[in-house]
C-alpha positions in Angstrom: -20.9 17.3 -14.8 -18.0 15.5 -13.1 -16.0 17.0 -10.2 -12.8 16.8 -12.1 -14.1 19.2 -14.7 -14.6 21.7 -12.1 -11.2 21.8 -10.9 -8.4 23.8 -12.2 -5.6 21.1 -12.3 -2.3 21.6 -14.0 -1.8 19.6 -17.2 1.0 17.3 -17.3 2.4 14.5 -19.5 3.4 12.5 -16.5 1.5 9.2 -16.3 -1.0 8.9 -13.4 0.8 5.7 -12.2 4.4 5.4 -12.0 4.7 1.7 -13.2 7.8 1.4 -11.0 7.9 -2.4 -11.6 8.3 -1.7 -15.4 10.5 1.4 -15.1 13.0 0.4 -12.5 14.5 -2.5 -14.6 14.9 0.0 -17.6 16.6 2.5 -15.3 19.0 0.0 -13.8 19.9 -1.2 -17.3 20.6 2.3 -18.4 22.8 2.9 -15.4 24.7 -0.3 -16.1 25.1 0.6 -19.8 26.2 4.1 -19.1 28.5 2.9 -16.2 26.9 5.7 -14.1 28.3 4.4 -10.7 31.8 4.1 -12.0 31.5 7.7 -13.5 30.5 9.0 -10.1 33.3 7.0 -8.2 36.0 8.1 -10.9 35.0 11.9 -10.7 35.4 11.9 -6.9 39.0 10.0 -6.8 40.8 13.2 -6.1 38.5 14.6 -3.5 38.7 14.1 0.3 37.8 10.7 1.5 34.7 9.7 3.6 34.9 5.9 4.2 31.9 4.2 5.8 32.6 0.9 7.4 29.4 -1.1 7.8 29.1 -3.8 10.5 28.2 -7.3 9.6 24.4 -7.9 8.6 22.2 -9.6 11.0 24.7 -9.9 13.8 22.0 -9.2 16.5 19.6 -12.0 15.6 16.9 -12.6 13.0 16.5 -10.2 10.2 13.8 -7.6 11.0 12.5 -4.1 9.8 15.2 -2.5 11.9 17.9 -4.0 9.7 16.3 -2.6 6.6 16.0 1.0 8.2 19.6 0.7 9.5 20.9 -0.1 5.9 18.7 2.6 4.1 20.1 5.4 6.7 23.6 4.2 6.0 23.1 4.3 2.3 21.6 7.9 2.7 24.7 9.0 4.6 27.1 7.7 2.0 24.9 9.3 -0.8 24.8 12.6 1.0 28.4 12.7 1.6 29.0 11.8 -2.0 26.8 14.9 -3.1 28.6 17.1 -0.7 31.9 16.5 -2.6 33.5 13.6 -0.8 35.0 10.4 -2.2 32.5 8.5 -0.4 32.9 4.7 -0.2 30.7 2.1 1.4 32.7 -0.9 2.9 30.5 -3.7 4.1 31.9 -5.6 7.1 31.6 -9.2 8.4 34.0 -9.5 11.5 32.0 -9.5 14.7 35.0 -9.1 17.1 
């Protein structure tokens, strides 16, 4: 008898592996086909604005993991504000002075 046969595990139709390398392109294609981003932006046009001005990329030297973390955290902030009901826009910046 195998150990897995002695466990009371939930039954699910979810696959054991997410196969994200296959699933993500399909998801992106669906988002683009359905114009999801545009629909989100259009639905919040009349709401209070939250504008996030991002600084220039790599202004402080060579790219490193801190830059990735910085971009991810900024993306979180914009998405959270959008989910809170704001018209949240992300404006990338390039001017260093």
